[in-house]
C-alpha positions as CSV (number, residue, x, y, z in Angstrom):
1,X,137.5,157.7,179.4
2,X,139.6,154.8,180.7
3,X,136.5,153.4,182.6
4,X,134.4,153.6,179.5
5,X,137.0,151.8,177.4
6,X,137.3,149.1,180.0
7,X,133.5,148.6,180.0
8,X,133.4,148.5,176.2
9,X,136.2,145.9,176.2
10,X,134.3,143.8,178.8
11,X,131.1,144.0,176.7
12,X,133.0,142.8,173.6
13,X,134.5,139.9,175.5
14,X,131.1,138.9,176.9
15,X,129.6,139.0,173.4
16,X,132.5,137.0,172.0
17,X,132.0,134.4,174.7
18,X,128.2,134.2,174.1
19,X,128.9,133.8,170.3
20,X,131.4,131.0,170.9
21,X,128.9,129.3,173.3
22,X,126.2,129.6,170.7
23,X,128.4,128.1,168.0
24,X,129.3,125.2,170.2
25,X,125.7,124.5,171.1
26,X,124.9,124.7,167.4
27,X,127.5,122.1,166.6
28,X,126.3,119.8,169.3
29,X,122.7,120.1,168.1
30,X,123.8,119.4,164.5
31,X,125.8,116.4,165.7
32,X,122.8,114.9,167.5
33,X,120.2,116.0,165.0
34,X,120.6,112.7,163.1
35,X,120.0,110.8,166.4
36,X,116.7,112.6,167.3
37,X,114.6,110.3,165.1
38,X,116.4,107.2,166.5
39,X,115.8,108.3,170.1
40,X,112.1,109.1,169.4
41,X,111.6,105.6,168.1
42,X,113.6,104.0,170.9
43,X,111.6,105.8,173.5
44,X,108.3,104.5,172.0
45,X,109.6,100.9,172.2
46,X,111.4,101.0,175.5
47,X,109.5,103.4,177.8
48,X,106.0,104.2,179.0
49,X,104.5,107.4,177.7
50,X,105.0,109.4,180.9
51,X,108.8,108.8,180.8
52,X,109.5,109.5,177.2
53,X,109.7,113.3,177.5
54,X,112.3,113.0,180.3
55,X,114.4,110.6,178.2
56,X,114.2,112.8,175.0
57,X,115.4,115.8,177.0
58,X,118.6,114.2,178.0
59,X,119.1,111.7,175.2
60,X,122.4,111.7,173.3
61,X,124.6,109.3,171.4
62,X,127.4,109.4,173.9
63,X,128.4,106.9,175.1
64,X,127.3,104.5,172.3
65,X,126.0,101.0,173.4
66,X,129.5,99.7,174.0
67,X,128.6,96.8,176.3
68,X,126.2,95.0,173.9
69,X,128.5,95.6,170.9
70,X,131.6,94.5,172.9
71,X,129.9,91.3,174.1
72,X,128.7,90.5,170.6
73,X,132.1,91.0,169.0
74,X,133.7,88.8,171.7
75,X,131.2,86.0,171.0
76,X,131.8,86.2,167.2
77,X,135.6,86.2,167.7
78,X,135.5,83.1,169.9
79,X,133.1,81.3,167.5
80,X,135.3,82.0,164.5
81,X,138.4,80.9,166.5
82,X,136.9,77.4,167.3
83,X,135.3,77.1,163.9
84,X,138.5,77.8,162.0
85,X,141.2,76.4,164.4
86,X,139.4,73.1,164.9
87,X,138.6,71.0,161.8
88,X,134.8,71.1,161.3
89,X,132.7,68.9,159.0
90,X,130.1,71.7,158.9
91,X,129.3,74.9,160.8
92,X,125.6,74.3,161.5
93,X,126.5,72.4,164.6
94,X,130.2,72.6,165.6
95,X,132.0,69.4,166.4
96,X,131.3,68.9,170.0
97,X,134.1,66.4,170.7
98,X,136.8,68.8,169.4
99,X,135.4,71.9,171.3
100,X,134.4,70.5,174.7
101,X,137.9,71.0,176.0
102,X,137.6,74.7,175.7
103,X,138.5,76.5,178.9
104,X,135.3,78.6,178.4
105,X,132.6,75.9,178.3
106,X,130.8,75.1,181.5
107,X,131.4,71.4,182.3
108,X,130.1,69.6,185.4
109,X,133.5,67.9,185.9
110,X,135.2,71.3,185.8
111,X,133.0,73.2,188.2
112,X,135.9,74.1,190.5
113,X,137.1,76.4,187.7
114,X,134.7,79.2,188.7
115,X,135.1,81.4,185.7
116,X,133.3,78.8,183.6
117,X,130.0,79.9,185.3
118,X,130.4,83.1,183.3
119,X,132.7,82.4,180.4
120,X,130.4,79.8,178.8
121,X,128.4,82.6,177.3
122,X,131.3,83.2,174.8
123,X,131.0,79.7,173.2
124,X,128.2,78.6,170.9
125,X,127.1,75.2,169.6
126,X,126.7,76.2,166.0
127,X,126.0,78.9,163.5
128,X,122.3,78.9,164.1
129,X,122.9,79.1,167.8
130,X,125.2,82.2,167.7
131,X,123.1,83.9,165.0
132,X,119.9,83.5,167.1
133,X,121.6,85.0,170.2
134,X,123.3,87.8,168.3
135,X,120.0,88.8,166.6
136,X,118.1,88.9,169.9
137,X,120.7,90.7,172.0
138,X,121.5,93.3,169.3
139,X,117.8,93.9,168.5
140,X,116.8,94.4,172.1
141,X,120.1,95.2,173.8
142,X,121.1,98.3,171.7
143,X,117.8,100.2,172.4
144,X,117.9,99.2,176.0
145,X,121.5,100.4,176.4
146,X,120.7,103.7,174.6
147,X,118.0,104.3,177.3
148,X,119.5,102.8,180.4
149,X,123.3,102.9,179.6
150,X,125.8,100.1,179.7
151,X,126.3,99.6,183.4
152,X,122.6,98.8,183.9
153,X,122.2,96.6,180.9
154,X,125.5,94.9,181.8
155,X,124.3,94.2,185.3
156,X,121.1,92.6,184.1
157,X,122.9,90.6,181.3
158,X,125.5,89.2,183.6
159,X,122.9,88.4,186.3
160,X,121.1,86.3,183.7
161,X,124.4,84.6,182.6
162,X,125.3,83.6,186.2
163,X,121.7,82.5,187.1
164,X,121.7,80.4,183.9
165,X,124.8,78.4,184.8
166,X,123.9,78.0,188.5
167,X,120.4,76.8,187.7
168,X,121.7,74.4,185.1
169,X,124.2,73.0,187.7
170,X,121.3,72.3,190.0
171,X,118.5,71.2,187.7
172,X,120.5,69.6,184.9
173,X,123.8,68.8,186.8
174,X,125.3,66.3,184.4
175,X,125.1,68.4,181.2
176,X,127.4,71.0,179.8
177,X,126.4,74.5,179.0
178,X,127.3,76.9,176.2
179,X,125.8,80.1,174.7
180,X,124.7,83.5,175.8
181,X,121.0,82.6,176.2
182,X,121.0,83.3,179.9
183,X,122.0,87.0,179.4
184,X,119.8,87.4,176.3
185,X,116.7,86.0,178.2
186,X,117.5,88.3,181.1
187,X,117.1,91.3,178.7
188,X,113.9,89.8,177.3
189,X,112.5,89.1,180.7
190,X,113.1,92.7,181.9
191,X,111.6,94.2,178.8
192,X,108.6,91.8,178.9
193,X,107.7,92.7,182.4
194,X,107.9,96.4,181.6
195,X,105.5,95.8,178.7
196,X,103.0,94.0,181.0
197,X,103.2,96.5,183.8
198,X,102.8,99.5,181.5
199,X,100.5,97.9,179.0
200,X,97.7,100.5,179.5
201,X,100.0,103.3,178.6
202,X,100.7,101.8,175.2
203,X,98.6,101.8,172.1
204,X,96.7,98.5,172.6
205,X,97.5,97.0,169.2
206,X,101.2,98.2,169.5
207,X,101.5,96.4,172.9
208,X,99.8,93.2,171.7
209,X,102.2,93.0,168.7
210,X,105.2,93.4,171.0
211,X,103.9,90.7,173.4
212,X,103.1,88.3,170.6
213,X,106.5,89.0,169.0
214,X,108.4,88.2,172.2
215,X,106.3,85.0,172.8
216,X,106.9,83.8,169.2
217,X,110.7,84.5,169.4
218,X,111.0,82.9,172.9
219,X,108.9,79.9,171.9
220,X,110.9,79.2,168.8
221,X,114.3,79.6,170.6
222,X,113.3,77.4,173.5
223,X,112.0,74.8,171.1
224,X,115.5,74.7,169.4
225,X,117.1,74.5,172.9
226,X,114.9,71.6,173.9
227,X,115.7,69.9,170.5
228,X,119.5,70.4,171.1
229,X,119.1,69.0,174.7
230,X,117.1,65.8,173.8
231,X,118.3,65.2,170.3
232,X,119.0,61.4,169.9
233,X,122.2,61.9,167.9
234,X,124.9,61.3,170.4
235,X,127.5,63.0,168.3
236,X,125.7,66.3,168.5
237,X,126.1,68.7,171.4
238,X,123.6,68.0,174.2
239,X,123.6,71.1,176.4
240,X,121.3,72.3,179.1
241,X,118.3,74.5,178.3
242,X,117.7,75.5,181.9
243,X,119.7,78.7,181.4
244,X,116.9,80.1,179.2
245,X,114.4,79.8,182.1
246,X,116.8,81.0,184.8
247,X,118.0,84.0,182.7
248,X,114.4,85.0,182.0
249,X,113.5,84.9,185.7
250,X,116.5,87.0,186.6
251,X,115.4,89.5,184.0
252,X,111.8,89.5,185.2
253,X,113.0,90.4,188.7
254,X,116.3,92.3,188.7
255,X,115.9,93.5,185.1
256,X,112.4,94.7,185.6
257,X,113.3,96.8,188.6
258,X,116.4,98.3,187.0
259,X,114.6,99.1,183.7
260,X,111.6,100.6,185.4
261,X,114.0,103.1,187.2
262,X,115.6,104.6,184.1
263,X,115.5,108.2,185.5
264,X,116.0,107.2,189.1
265,X,118.7,105.6,191.2
266,X,117.6,101.9,191.3
267,X,119.9,101.3,194.4
268,X,117.4,103.4,196.4
269,X,114.5,101.3,195.3
270,X,113.5,98.7,198.0
271,X,112.4,96.3,195.2
272,X,115.9,96.1,194.0
273,X,117.2,94.9,197.3
274,X,114.4,92.4,197.7
275,X,115.5,91.0,194.3
276,X,119.2,91.0,195.2
277,X,118.6,89.2,198.5
278,X,116.5,86.5,196.7
279,X,119.2,86.3,194.0
280,X,122.0,85.9,196.5
281,X,120.0,83.3,198.4
282,X,119.7,81.3,195.2
283,X,123.5,81.7,194.6
284,X,124.3,80.4,198.1
285,X,121.9,77.5,197.6
286,X,123.4,76.6,194.2
287,X,126.9,76.7,195.6
288,X,126.1,74.5,198.6
289,X,124.3,72.0,196.3
290,X,127.3,71.8,194.0
291,X,129.7,71.3,196.8
292,X,127.8,68.7,198.8
293,X,124.9,67.1,196.8
294,X,125.5,67.3,193.1
295,X,125.5,64.0,191.2
296,X,128.5,65.3,189.3
297,X,130.6,64.8,192.5
298,X,130.3,61.0,192.1
């Protein structure tokens, strides 16, 4: 009798545990049910067809895209600080003379302050400048981070930021640099390469629309960058546009490899190390150029 009662008690405990587990799974499914449609849409935009099922099986809303959201908030806070704390005649283009002493801006005469090669991304030249970058990095960065998570998107973004400032210091050595365009274009470059490589797996019209949209956005933004660089008004900020190109190239190399390995360990991919070696070689070249040959040294 005692043995039977023990068995009955064990069965009741097992059933109770199964019911609790089922209730927990039900709550989790209910919590993520609202995200299912979002993930299905994101997978169509960000991944080739043969990778979507794997993504949807493991997709969840945790963690949220904290990197892109955090970077965007930081850029907005810095912009508001300089727009409000420094008297401005208008916000379309911030007063360059009053803001060029910022410890964040990349300036050729301040190249020894190494943090400026990254911190310049926090400062923008005007309202249209920051709105353009925020629009692009949120539109593309949030879906990318949902798929690839923050550490991968952050690596690509920061690689574009650093490549942008180093390339500017070599190719346009006497000009300052502000804005997050290097990081934004790294995301665009990585996404663009994935579209090209996986074009046959997409609905042809869908792929063409995406490519044309990217080309239109990039062309418009680069046009504004060139205008800001060569604008004849000396009172307006004349900043380098080279970061757009360098950031895009970083994205088309490092970004493409990382984004194409969304369900794999990209560190084990030989292409990643080829890109990293090339990137480090460029970093060394840029550093040597700045130390020994830059016109800004004179």
